[in-house]
NUFI-507663 format. One record per residue (C-alpha): residue in one letter; x, y, z. Coordinates in steps of 0.25 Angstrom, whole numbers, padded with zeros to 4 digits, always signed. Example, Ala and Ser with C-alpha at 12.3 -4.5 7.8 and 13.67 -1.06 7.14 Angstrom:
BEGIN
a+0049-0018+0031/s+0055-0004+0029/
END
This chain:
BEGIN
m-0204-0087-0041/a-0200-0095-0031/a-0191-0091-0018/r-0176-0092-0022/p-0165-0092-0010/a-0160-0080-0008/a-0144-0078-0011/v-0143-0063-0007/v-0151-0056+0002/v-0149-0042+0007/e-0158-0037+0019/r-0160-0024+0024/a-0147-0021+0021/y-0142-0005+0020/k-0127+0000+0020/y-0122+0014+0020/y-0110+0022+0015/g-0102+0030+0023/k-0102+0035+0038/q-0117+0038+0044/d-0111+0051+0048/k-0105+0056+0035/p-0112+0062+0022/d-0110+0050+0014/y-0118+0042+0023/k-0128+0033+0014/p-0135+0021+0011/v-0130+0011+0000/l-0138+0000+0003/n-0150+0005+0011/y-0160-0006+0017/l-0159-0014+0006/d-0166-0028+0005/m-0161-0038-0008/t-0164-0052-0010/v-0158-0061-0022/e-0162-0075-0024/k-0152-0087-0028/g-0152-0089-0042/i-0156-0075-0048/i-0150-0062-0053/y-0152-0051-0047/g-0150-0038-0054/l-0145-0027-0044/l-0148-0013-0050/g-0146+0000-0046/a-0138+0015-0048/s-0123+0015-0044/g-0119+0018-0032/c-0134+0012-0026/g-0129+0002-0019/k-0127-0011-0029/t-0111-0014-0027/t-0113-0010-0011/l-0124-0021-0010/l-0116-0032-0018/s-0105-0028-0009/c-0113-0032+0004/i-0120-0044-0002/v-0104-0050-0006/g-0099-0046+0009/r-0091-0035+0005/r-0098-0024+0011/s-0107-0024+0023/l-0120-0018+0026/d-0123-0008+0037/g-0136-0017+0039/g-0144-0028+0033/d-0140-0041+0030/v-0134-0048+0015/w-0136-0063+0014/v-0128-0070+0003/l-0130-0084-0001/g-0134-0088+0013/g-0125-0080+0022/k-0121-0066+0024/p-0109-0061+0016/g-0095-0064+0023/e-0100-0074+0032/k-0091-0085+0033/g-0096-0096+0023/s-0104-0088+0015/g-0096-0087+0003/v-0100-0072+0003/p-0091-0065+0000/g-0083-0077-0007/p-0085-0088-0018/r-0100-0089-0017/v-0102-0075-0023/g-0096-0070-0037/y-0095-0055-0037/m-0091-0045-0047/p-0090-0031-0043/q-0094-0019-0050/d-0079-0015-0052/i-0069-0025-0060/a-0063-0030-0048/l-0052-0038-0055/v-0036-0037-0053/a-0033-0030-0065/e-0020-0037-0068/f-0028-0050-0067/s-0030-0056-0081/v-0044-0060-0085/r-0042-0074-0080/d-0035-0071-0068/a-0047-0064-0063/v-0057-0074-0065/f-0048-0084-0059/y-0045-0077-0046/f-0059-0076-0043/g-0059-0091-0046/r-0047-0093-0038/i-0053-0086-0028/y-0065-0096-0028/g-0058-0107-0027/m-0061-0112-0043/s-0053-0121-0049/m-0044-0118-0060/k-0051-0126-0069/k-0064-0120-0066/l-0058-0107-0066/v-0053-0109-0081/e-0068-0114-0085/r-0076-0101-0077/f-0067-0093-0085/d-0066-0098-0099/f-0083-0097-0095/l-0083-0083-0091/t-0073-0079-0102/n-0083-0085-0111/l-0095-0080-0104/l-0092-0065-0101/d-0083-0064-0114/l-0068-0062-0105/p-0057-0057-0112/s-0045-0066-0112/g-0040-0071-0100/g-0027-0065-0100/r-0032-0051-0103/l-0028-0043-0090/i-0039-0036-0083/k-0036-0022-0084/s-0034-0022-0099/l-0049-0027-0099/s-0059-0017-0102/g-0069-0013-0092/g-0081-0023-0098/q-0071-0035-0100/q-0066-0032-0085/r-0081-0034-0079/r-0083-0047-0088/v-0070-0054-0080/s-0076-0048-0066/l-0089-0055-0072/a-0080-0067-0074/a-0073-0066-0061/a-0085-0067-0053/l-0093-0077-0061/v-0080-0087-0060/h-0083-0096-0049/e-0099-0097-0052/p-0103-0090-0039/e-0116-0091-0033/l-0120-0077-0031/l-0114-0068-0042/i-0114-0053-0039/l-0111-0044-0051/d-0110-0030-0049/e-0114-0023-0064/p-0107-0035-0072/t-0112-0031-0085/v-0106-0016-0086/g-0101-0013-0098/l-0102-0027-0105/d-0108-0030-0118/p-0122-0032-0118/v-0121-0046-0124/l-0112-0049-0112/r-0121-0045-0103/e-0132-0053-0108/r-0124-0064-0108/i-0121-0061-0092/w-0134-0060-0089/d-0137-0073-0096/f-0126-0081-0087/l-0130-0074-0075/a-0146-0079-0077/e-0139-0094-0080/l-0131-0092-0067/a-0143-0088-0059/k-0151-0101-0064/g-0139-0109-0059/g-0141-0102-0043/t-0131-0091-0044/t-0137-0078-0040/v-0132-0066-0046/i-0132-0052-0042/i-0131-0041-0052/t-0130-0028-0054/t-0130-0018-0066/h-0132-0005-0072/y-0140-0011-0084/i-0153-0012-0077/d-0160-0019-0089/e-0152-0031-0088/t-0157-0034-0076/k-0168-0040-0081/q-0162-0053-0083/a-0161-0052-0068/h-0170-0060-0059/k-0172-0050-0048/i-0166-0036-0047/g-0163-0027-0036/l-0163-0010-0039/l-0155-0004-0030/r-0155+0012-0029/d-0148+0021-0017/g-0147+0008-0007/q-0161+0005-0009/l-0166-0010-0017/l-0179-0003-0023/a-0183-0016-0030/e-0178-0030-0031/d-0186-0040-0041/s-0186-0047-0055/p-0186-0037-0065/s-0198-0041-0071/e-0205-0039-0057/i-0199-0024-0057/l-0203-0020-0069/r-0218-0026-0069/k-0219-0019-0054/y-0215-0004-0059/n-0222-0007-0073/c-0206-0003-0079/d-0200-0008-0094/t-0188-0007-0087/l-0180-0009-0074/e-0174+0005-0076/d-0188+0010-0076/a-0192+0003-0064/f-0179+0007-0057/l-0183+0022-0060/k-0196+0020-0053/m-0191+0013-0041/a-0182+0023-0040/l-0190+0035-0040/r-0200+0028-0030/q-0187+0027-0021/h-0186+0041-0023/e-0200+0045-0019/v-0201+0037-0006/t-0185+0040-0002/n-0191+0053-0002/r-0203+0051+0004/r-0196+0043+0017/r-0184+0055+0016/s-0197+0064+0019/t-0203+0057+0030/l-0191+0054+0038/t-0185+0065+0048/s-0171+0060+0048/s-0164+0051+0037/p-0160+0036+0045/d-0148+0030+0041/v-0154+0019+0033/i-0168+0018+0027/p-0177+0013+0039/e-0183-0003+0038/s-0197+0006+0041/s-0196+0014+0030/i-0194+0002+0019/a-0204-0008+0024/s-0215+0005+0024/n-0212+0007+0010/p-0210-0003+0003/d-0211+0002-0012/s-0198+0008-0008/r-0192-0005-0011/y-0199-0009-0023/q-0197-0023-0021/s-0205-0034-0027/r-0200-0049-0025/d-0212-0057-0029/d-0206-0064-0039/f-0194-0071-0029/n-0204-0073-0018/i-0193-0069-0008/v-0194-0072+0007/t-0191-0061+0015/s-0182-0066+0027/s-0167-0067+0018/t-0163-0077+0027/d-0172-0088+0021/m-0168-0086+0009/l-0153-0087+0010/n-0146-0099+0006/t-0140-0107+0015/k-0125-0103+0017/e-0114-0112+0012/k-0104-0118+0022/p-0088-0114+0019/s-0081-0125+0011/n-0067-0126+0010/c-0063-0114+0014/s-0048-0115+0015/s-0048-0119+0001/k-0057-0106-0004/s-0047-0098+0005/k-0034-0105-0002/a-0041-0103-0017/r-0044-0088-0012/y-0029-0086-0007/r-0023-0092-0021/a-0032-0083-0029/v-0027-0072-0022/f-0013-0075-0022/i-0014-0079-0038/k-0020-0064-0040/s-0010-0059-0032/i+0001-0064-0040/q-0006-0062-0052/q-0007-0047-0048/f+0007-0046-0044/s+0012-0051-0056/r+0004-0043-0066/h+0011-0031-0060/p+0027-0033-0063/g+0029-0018-0060/g+0024-0022-0045/l+0032-0034-0044/i+0043-0027-0048/f+0041-0015-0039/s+0039-0025-0028/v+0053-0033-0030/l+0061-0023-0035/f+0058-0010-0028/p+0061-0012-0015/i+0076-0015-0021/i+0074-0001-0028/q+0071+0006-0015/a+0081+0001-0007/v+0092+0002-0018/a+0087+0016-0019/f+0090+0019-0005/f+0102+0012-0004/m+0108+0020-0015/a+0103+0033-0012/v+0103+0032+0003/g+0117+0030+0012/s+0128+0034+0001/d+0136+0047+0005/p+0132+0059-0003/r+0143+0060-0015/d+0149+0071-0022/l+0148+0082-0012/h+0156+0093-0014/v+0161+0103-0005/a+0165+0118-0005/v+0180+0119+0002/v+0185+0133+0003/n+0201+0130+0008/e+0208+0141+0011/e+0218+0135+0017/a+0220+0127+0003/a+0218+0140-0005/s+0229+0148+0002/s+0240+0137-0003/p+0249+0140-0014/y+0243+0129-0022/g+0229+0133-0017/l+0217+0123-0017/d+0225+0113-0025/i+0234+0110-0013/c+0225+0101-0008/k+0227+0093-0021/n+0243+0092-0020/s+0246+0079-0015/s+0259+0081-0011/l+0254+0092+0001/v+0257+0088+0015/t+0247+0093+0024/v+0253+0090+0038/i+0268+0090+0041/r+0272+0084+0054/h+0286+0090+0062/d+0294+0082+0070/d+0288+0088+0084/d+0275+0080+0080/t+0269+0095+0075/c+0262+0096+0062/d+0258+0105+0050/q+0246+0104+0044/y+0244+0111+0029/m+0232+0110+0020/l+0224+0103+0030/s+0211+0106+0022/c+0217+0098+0012/w+0216+0085+0019/f+0201+0087+0024/l+0196+0090+0010/e+0203+0077+0005/e+0195+0069+0019/m+0182+0078+0014/e+0183+0072+0000/k+0186+0056+0004/r+0171+0058+0010/r+0167+0064-0004/l+0165+0079+0000/f+0171+0085-0013/q+0178+0102-0010/v+0175+0110-0021/p+0185+0122-0017/y+0179+0137-0016/n+0186+0151-0013/s+0177+0154-0002/t+0166+0150+0007/t+0157+0160+0001/h+0158+0151-0011/g+0157+0139-0005/k+0144+0142+0002/r+0140+0146-0010/a+0141+0134-0017/l+0136+0125-0006/a+0124+0135-0008/t+0121+0132-0022/r+0123+0117-0019/k+0137+0116-0028/t+0144+0110-0013/y+0139+0102-0001/a+0147+0112+0010/v+0158+0121+0010/l+0171+0119+0019/h+0181+0129+0022/f+0195+0128+0026/a+0203+0140+0032/q+0216+0144+0027/n+0224+0140+0038/f+0214+0128+0040/s+0227+0117+0043/s+0236+0125+0051/a+0225+0130+0060/l+0219+0117+0062/g+0234+0111+0065/a+0234+0123+0076/r+0220+0118+0083/v+0226+0104+0085/r+0238+0106+0089/d+0235+0119+0098/g+0221+0117+0100/d+0218+0130+0106/v+0218+0140+0094/p+0213+0152+0091/d+0201+0153+0084/d+0205+0156+0071/i+0214+0145+0072/l+0202+0137+0075/q+0193+0143+0065/d+0203+0142+0053/s+0203+0125+0058/i+0189+0123+0055/v+0185+0118+0042/s+0170+0126+0041/v+0158+0119+0033/w+0146+0124+0027/l+0135+0114+0025/d+0122+0115+0018/t+0114+0109+0028/a+0100+0110+0021/d+0106+0096+0014/y+0106+0089+0029/q+0111+0075+0022/i+0122+0081+0014/s+0126+0092+0025/n+0128+0080+0035/f+0135+0072+0026/i+0145+0082+0023/k+0147+0086+0040/m+0149+0071+0040/q+0160+0070+0030/l+0168+0082+0033/h+0166+0078+0048/k+0174+0065+0042/a+0183+0071+0034/y+0189+0080+0046/e+0190+0069+0054/q+0199+0061+0046/f+0206+0075+0040/t+0210+0077+0056/r+0215+0061+0057/r+0223+0064+0044/a+0229+0077+0049/m+0231+0070+0064/a+0236+0058+0059/a+0247+0066+0050/c+0252+0073+0062/g+0254+0061+0071/l+0243+0066+0080/n+0232+0058+0086/e+0218+0058+0077/d+0208+0061+0086/l+0215+0073+0092/v+0206+0082+0082/q+0193+0074+0081/i+0181+0076+0088/p+0181+0069+0102/v+0171+0059+0098/r+0172+0047+0091/f+0163+0037+0086/e+0167+0023+0088/e+0163+0011+0081/p+0147+0010+0082/v+0139-0002+0088/y+0131-0003+0076/g+0132+0003+0062/s+0147+0008+0057/k+0153+0022+0059/e+0150+0023+0044/a+0135+0021+0045/q+0126+0026+0033/m+0111+0031+0033/v+0110+0020+0023/g+0112+0009+0034/f+0102+0017+0043/m+0091+0019+0033/a+0091+0006+0026/p+0083-0003+0036/g+0071+0008+0037/i+0073+0009+0021/m+0070-0006+0020/i+0059-0006+0027/t+0052+0006+0023/i+0054+0000+0008/i+0050-0015+0011/f+0036-0009+0019/f+0030+0001+0009/l+0033-0007-0004/p+0024-0018+0000/a+0014-0009+0006/i+0012-0001-0006/v+0011-0015-0014/t+0001-0020-0003/s-0007-0008-0004/t-0007-0005-0020/l-0012-0020-0022/m-0021-0022-0011/i-0028-0008-0016/s-0027-0013-0031/d-0036-0024-0027/r-0046-0017-0020/l-0048-0006-0030/e-0049-0016-0042/g-0060-0023-0032/v-0052-0036-0033/w-0051-0037-0017/e-0065-0035-0014/r-0071-0044-0026/s-0059-0055-0021/a-0066-0053-0008/v-0080-0055-0013/a-0074-0067-0018/g-0070-0071-0004/v-0056-0068-0003/r-0053-0063+0010/a-0044-0051+0014/r-0037-0058+0022/e-0034-0068+0011/m-0030-0057+0000/l-0021-0051+0011/n-0014-0063+0014/v-0011-0066-0002/h-0005-0052-0003/c+0003-0054+0009/a+0009-0066+0005/l+0014-0060-0009/q+0018-0047-0004/s+0026-0055+0008/v+0035-0062-0003/v+0037-0048-0010/i+0040-0043+0003/l+0049-0053+0007/m+0056-0051-0007/q+0058-0037-0006/t+0064-0040+0008/l+0075-0048+0001/e+0077-0038-0008/m+0079-0027+0002/m+0088-0035+0011/a+0096-0038+0000/l+0098-0026-0007/a+0102-0019+0009/f+0110-0031+0013/w+0117-0036+0002/g+0114-0025-0008/y+0119-0014+0001/s+0126-0021+0012/l+0117-0015+0022/p+0122-0020+0037/s+0114-0032+0041/r+0120-0035+0055/g+0108-0044+0060/s+0098-0053+0054/l+0095-0052+0040/l+0082-0062+0043/a+0078-0051+0053/c+0079-0040+0043/g+0073-0048+0032/a+0060-0051+0042/l+0059-0038+0046/l+0059-0032+0032/f+0049-0042+0028/l+0039-0038+0040/q+0040-0024+0035/g+0036-0028+0021/l+0024-0036+0027/s+0021-0023+0035/g+0021-0013+0023/m+0012-0024+0017/c+0001-0023+0028/y+0004-0010+0028/g+0000-0008+0013/f-0014-0017+0016/l-0018-0006+0026/l-0016+0003+0014/s-0023-0006+0005/v-0036-0006+0014/l-0036+0009+0019/c-0033+0016+0008/s-0043+0016-0004/s-0033+0018-0014/y-0020+0018-0020/t-0018+0034-0020/v-0023+0032-0004/s-0014+0020-0002/f-0002+0026-0008/f-0004+0040+0000/v-0006+0031+0014/a+0009+0023+0010/t+0016+0036+0005/g+0010+0044+0017/s+0016+0033+0027/f+0028+0031+0021/y+0034+0044+0024/p+0031+0044+0037/m+0037+0030+0041/i+0050+0034+0033/l+0052+0046+0041/l+0048+0041+0053/c+0054+0028+0053/g+0067+0032+0057/i+0076+0031+0044/l+0075+0045+0041/w+0076+0053+0054/p+0079+0045+0067/l+0067+0043+0076/e+0073+0049+0088/g+0071+0062+0081/m+0057+0061+0081/s+0047+0065+0093/a+0044+0053+0101/g+0029+0054+0095/l+0033+0052+0082/r+0045+0041+0086/a+0032+0033+0091/v+0026+0035+0079/a+0037+0032+0071/l+0040+0018+0078/a+0026+0013+0076/l+0030+0015+0060/p+0032+0001+0053/f+0046+0004+0049/t+0053+0012+0060/v+0057+0002+0069/p+0057-0009+0059/s+0068-0001+0053/k+0076+0002+0066/s+0074-0013+0066/l+0080-0016+0052/r+0093-0008+0055/d+0094-0013+0070/i+0096-0028+0063/m+0105-0021+0051/e+0114-0014+0059/k+0115-0019+0073/g+0111-0034+0071/s+0100-0033+0079/s+0092-0046+0082/i+0076-0048+0080/t+0076-0049+0097/d+0080-0036+0098/a+0070-0026+0102/a+0073-0016+0092/v+0073-0026+0079/y+0059-0033+0084/n+0053-0020+0086/g+0054-0018+0072/f+0048-0032+0069/l+0036-0029+0079/i+0032-0015+0072/t+0032-0022+0059/m+0023-0033+0063/a+0014-0025+0071/w+0013-0016+0056/i+0011-0028+0052/v-0001-0031+0061/v-0008-0019+0062/t-0009-0016+0046/i-0014-0029+0043/s-0023-0029+0054/l-0029-0016+0049/c-0031-0021+0036/f-0039-0032+0039/l-0047-0023+0049/r-0050-0015+0037/l-0053-0026+0029/k-0063-0032+0038/y-0071-0019+0041/k-0071-0013+0029/k-0074-0022+0017/t-0073-0014+0003/
END
């Protein structure tokens, strides 16, 4: 047989699994030599785990060898202009590697678009492949198909652009025997037309139709020859018997070699291969192969129309992403409505004063009156009597205090004694206990009038309060409301006597605040941080989920073999996700500023810009999770595990000033600690972007974007998987 130019040459190649100092360090490919001539069908046989898929990944440029060379269609995979990975190769991986939400037509068209095929050509090829492979209806979704139907669609995606080199990893598993025979006949026709086919299969006998087969075991190529020559050489009727003979001989040779070596080398030495030719079991007489691999290679094609090819890939990935998103109405609703739901939940649940707080009141002053406790309900009750000599008599001032208390939604529940009141507090029937002494009004009047009074008078003028401080927020709220009630009560009493209202106030006066209002609420303080955390973590979760989904389904890997670059996938996702983030930003701002009337003293444009950048930062963080995490579960664990520390340390739950210096430094480096303060300053203080407190938030946000996206590219560059 005349010599043919080689389409693929794997020369002195080896690859190891694991790290050298770890127990799982073992060869996957072990000084393997392989030659595939142009225009032939090459059947690669071997048990699961022998290295077939790893070898194919090296050929298409998705994995690198630890040693040796791979030449494909005239160049090394991954070199500029080699077309590998790219349109010169058609690749069907062992897994289905199709988007589950795609229809059959979408799945085939996606890869056709990557290769820049026109719509007319795509339709023609789809119709042809539908008839050839008996594909299901073009409108059926991939996830609704059986395993065999999915494999046929996967094969169609590899064949759609009529590549020079076709690599099929177990394409006929689970297919009908008649259809398998039809596929082999079609592959034979392709080979006659000059297409090179490398196929792996579990069905050893069906490779009799291949021009050449390679038998791979434990990372070594036991034989590489035509099926008929292998049967003749080993005097066998079936390839299974020949494979068994070679496996037994390899086992014997390996045992002899191990017994003669004092230590095991990392790889099988070259000299060992040369001195043991029987261990290779190779016969290439029919093909008259030249030993120098580079002499047999095709001339590498020069790249052409790089710009148009890149546009075609961008278009294909863009349409794919749109179709994926549109087939997930739940995801679309989640992205659009969930920020609103979260923000509404926050505004409705946080910031409002507690309601229906009942306070146990032991009012001995009212109880000692002729009318009992009902005296406070008497509308004609005269509490302050002012005399001509500008003196006043006070009577039942406790009623005024209780009136002021109820104005602040602290409702009294009468009890006969403090013991009963404390029991009610312990059983959560009330939230506090108040006690008024029997002569509270006269004692308070004497204290104000005389100043220096006996201790018993002083004690009777005090309102005693017992709280359940285990409920920190409620107890503090009651404290604040009782102080305000006392302030209003004393002002009312002093005004009734014609005295200066400030006479009985604490000698500390809070003037109008420099920023904010006297009645500032917690919601106004927390809102900027909550808005930023929502806009940060939603894109992070969505991005990591979509990216991990594509990776686990094999879509990312297969797209990369088709020529789609990582940056193109990322750029398209960034563009689409940016639109979603912009919508979420506008929703959040409309809800906060117009729906709930949060202060907006500064630039709304600056607020929107900071929120939008935080969304981009969250998206980049999602990218990082997707390339670092192996599964959805790990990604969710990391996202959730990082969410709570960031929330706890960002200053919206507790001030940074309450943390240690070291912890504060960590908190300030987190993605939304400083930005939350920046957004608050814009909203509350009207600060401009030129203020350090504001532009530092922008700088931190952009730093997180740059760092996380850089780590993503580094990960993708140095670990192709």
